N, C-alpha and C positions, 0 to 999 in steps of 0.2 A: 260309834263312827257317822259323825253328820253328814255325811254323804250317801249313808244306806238309807233311804226314804220310799217313802210310797212311789213317789214320782221315778227316782233311779231306778229302782227293783220293777214297775210295769213297762218303762221305757228300755230297759236292759242297758242302761249307759253308768260308766264309772261315777257319773259327780254329776247331779241333780239341778244341771246348767243347762237354758235353753236357748239359743239364738233367736231370736226375731225373727218371723218373716217380714224383713223390709221392700215391699215388692217396688219396681221403677231402676232394677238396676242391684240398690246395695246388695241383696243377700243371695247370689247367685250360687252356680255350683260351686266354684272354688272356697266362697265364703263358709256354707254349709257343709262339705266336705272336711273342709279343716277343723273346722269346731267340734266334728261327729269324731273325726280320727283323733283328737285329744281327751275324748273322752266325756265330755257336753253332747248335746241334740243341736246337731245343723239343721236349718230351715231354709228350703227353697222358698222365694218370696213368689207366687206364682202368679199372683193377682191379676198384673197386666200381659201375663205370657199367653200367647196362641198356642193350642192343644199339642201341634207339632213341638214347638220349643219348650216345652213342657217334657214332653218326653226324652228330648235332648238333653236336656239338663239331670234331668232323672237319672239315665244312663251315665252320663258324665261323671254325676254321684257317685255312683258303685263303681265306675274306673277310677276312682280317687281313693275309695276307701269302702270296707265291708260292715261299716259299724252302722246300726241306726242312724233316720235321718227324718226328716219332716218336710212334707211341701203344705204350702200356706194358702189357700185361696178367699176371695171376699163371696159371701153368700148375697145373691141377688137382694138388692130391695123395690120395694112397687115406688114410681116417682108419677109426678104428675109434669105433662112436657107442655108449657104454656108458650104460644108466637110471644104474645107480648113481654112476656120475661127473656124470650132468647134472642129480640132483637136489642132490648137494653144492655144487654151482656155483650151482646157484638159492639155496639157504640162504647161500650167504658172500655172495649179490647182494643179499638180498633186505633188510637196514638200509640199502644204498645207495639203494634204487630209493624207501624207504619215506623218506629223507631227503629226497630229490628229488622229493617227493609225486606218485612215479607209483604208477597203483593198481594193484590184484593182487596174487596171492599167491608174486610174482615173476617174473622177467623170463622173456619167452619167445623160444623162437628156431623161428619158423615157417618150414618147408622152402622151395624149397632154401635151405641155410644159406649159399650163395656164388651168385652169377650165373652163368651158364650159359657156361662157356669159348666152344663150341663157338657160340655164336650171335654171342659178339661176335667172335670169330675170323672167322666169315662175313662181318660189317660190313668188316672190315678189309679180307677181299680186294675185295669190292665198291664199297669206296671205294678202292683200290688207294693205300693210305698207300703213302709213300716208304719208311718203315720202321717195321719190328717188334720193340720190345724185351719182354724176358718176365724172369720169375723166378720162382723155386720148383723148376724143373726142366729139360724139354725136351719142344717139342712131339711129337706124332705123327711119323713118316716121312710121314704122307699131308697132314698139315699142313704140314709144312717143304717137301715137293714145292708142295704147291698155292700158298703164298708164291711159293717160286721162279719158278713159270710163268708170276705176275705180274709179275715183277721187283722182290719188293719185299726188301729187303735184310733180314737176319736178326739180332738182337743179344744175346746171352743173358749170363747173371749168375752166376760163378762166386764162391767162397770158399775153393775149394782148386787144386791146380794136378791132381788129379782131375778136378775137374770140369770146370774149363776144357778137358782134355785131352778127355774125353766129348763136350763141344759142338760140339768141333772134328771131333770124329771123326761125330757126327750130321748135319753140313753146315752148320753155324752159322758167317756170315762175319764174327762181329767177337765178343768177348769180355770186357765186364767184370769186373774183379776186384777186388771187393767186398771191402777190408779192415774190419778187426773196429772202426773207429772210426767207420766210417760209420752214419746215422743212418736210423732204418726198420727193415721186417725182416731178419732176414739172407734171403741168399739159399740158404742150403745145401741139398741134394737127395742129396746121397751122403753117410750118415750123421747123428751130430748135431751139432748147431749148436755144443757143449762143445769137440769135438775142432778146428773149423771156422774160430776166433775169432784170426784172421791176421792180424797187421798188415798194414798195407798196402806199406810200408817192405820187407816181408820176401817179400810174396805178388807182389808185380809182376814183380821179376826174374828170379823162379822160372818166372812164368807165360810170360815174353817168351823167356826161354831154353828151353821145352817148345813152344809152340805156333810154328805156321805165321801165324795167322789174327794183324791185328793186336788188340792189348792195351790195354783201356781203365781208364786206374785209375780209385777211386771208395773214398773214406774218407777225412774229413780234412782235403780239399783245399779250402780257401778264398781263395786269393788267387792271385798270380800265381808268389811263391816255391815252392806247392805244386802249381803247374802244372808248372813248369821241371824240381823234384825227380822229377816223376812221367813227362817225359819222358826225364831221366838216368838214368832206374832202367829204360828199355826201354819204357816204354807209348807210346801213338800218338796217345794222348788223352785227356780226364778225362772226367769224370761228376761234376757237383757239385750237391749238393740243398738242406742246409742253409744255404748261399752265397745263395740265391733265396728261402729262404720268407720273408722279413719284407719284402719287395719288395711294391708297392702292386699287381702285378698277380694274385698269390698270394692264390688261394682260402683260405688257411687262417684261422681265426678270428681277430678282434683281438686277445684274450686270449692266443692260442698265439702272435703274432708277439710281443707284448709278453715272455713268457717266454722266448721266444729271444734276443730283445736283451739281456734282461737274468742269462741264463745264461755259465755259464763250464766249462772244460774237467773241471771236478768234478761236473758237474750232471746227468749224462745215466748211465744204468744200462740191459743187457740184461734185459728183462722178457717172460714171459709173461702178464701178468697181463689185460692188456685182450682179446689175441685168440687167446692158446691156443699162437702161435707166437712163438719168440725177435725181439723187435725193440729195436733201440737207443732210450731217449728219455729227456727230462728226468724225473726224478725226483719224485713227488707225493705226497699221500694217498696216494689209491687203490695207488700201486704197492707202498709202503710196508708198506701195512695188507694187501698181500693176496700179501705176499714169501714168507711161510711156508707157503701153501697152495698156492704155483704148481706143485707137483710134482701135486698131486691135480685141476688141473685139466684139462678137456676141451680135445681137441686143436683147431687151427685147424681149417677154419671155424665149428668147431661153437662154442667160447668168444667168438669173433669175434662171432658170430649172439647169443649169450646176451646180451653187453654193448652192442649196438648201442643201443638205444633208451636205455639208461643214459646214454651218450655223447652222443646229440644232446641229451637233455633238457638234461645237465652243461654243452652248447654252449648251448641258449638260454638258461639262468638265468645265462651266465658263471660257474659254478663251475668253475675251473680245475681243480682239485683232482681231480675227477674227469672230465677229457679227457686223450686218447691225444696225446703230445708230441712227437710222432717228432722227434728231433734229432740232430744228429753230435757228436763230441767236438771240434770246432773251431768251436762253436759261440759262443766267446768274439769271434770277429771277422767275424761277423755284422751287417749293413747293412741298412739300409732302402731305400736307393736303386732305384729304376725298373730292373726286369731290363738293358733293353736298355742303358742305361747301363752297369750292371755287368758286362756281357758284353765292352764296350770298355775299363773299368778293367783287368778281368782280363788280356786281351791285350796292353794297355799294360804293365801289371805283369812279367807274363811275357818281352816283350821288355828291359825293366830288369834283368829277374835275370838275365837271359842275359849283356847286356853288361855286370852288373857282374862276372860271372867271366871276363871276359877283360882284368882289369886286368893 
């Protein structure tokens, strides 16, 4: 059976289908629980959540399902904070803040710029979550040891074979190969993202041939055809984000869901405009107007903190032209069916795809 793979066996799930940890609202407790209950692996996107919020969400998932699930966090990255860069970014953002009616001389970015990883990770240990997935790097050896002592499986993100090999050498149990088609932030952590924009079809077989741990394909996978193709390329599982974005259980803003459902393969672009880190999302006015200034923007998480209030106010006013609309290149295939139904559809489509290969 196609669904009996190293990934489904290791994660103790019916189908080797993982829901991506889309931080910032879409991948909340309801979505994660719905995917897990249907036989996949739901993921709580906790990168921007405070420790107490993570604990509450984890307990909510457990109230909704007794199936395995994951929690996704961002590994902290070193960055340089330059006053001149910050001031230039504030000047660039000031007109948008005025247009949205935000008071003040420009956006503020109070420290800390990001939630404290150590406190977030401690909650995962205390709650003994089944799976910890992460992106933007690798946890320290001490954290890896701590999670392994609790029997928590670790899933890392790689955009190149070198990153995948590094994750394996650090003791990570499974590796997600994030192709360039994937929506959201690029997980690149060795070198610049420009050299790591490798397509899923090229990346997955090379990862599969190099690594000894199970490989999970991500990027542009939206239906059973993509799942079957990924498994034939050597992956033992798949991770989908955009495919679940417009579902009723997704916490994405209603206008965000509409944008995904109306988008096509030409709609997305890789941009640093919103967060200072390369991410694929639907092109809108803010992305276009900030394009020429991208090289001068502060790095993540500084730029992310500077645009936070602007994005929140844009969402409140339903001004989609100023919202970050992360989505992958397969968005034309997105649907708004319930997440559990979607998982079962994906499984049936994959079964059919393999059946058709044996004509």
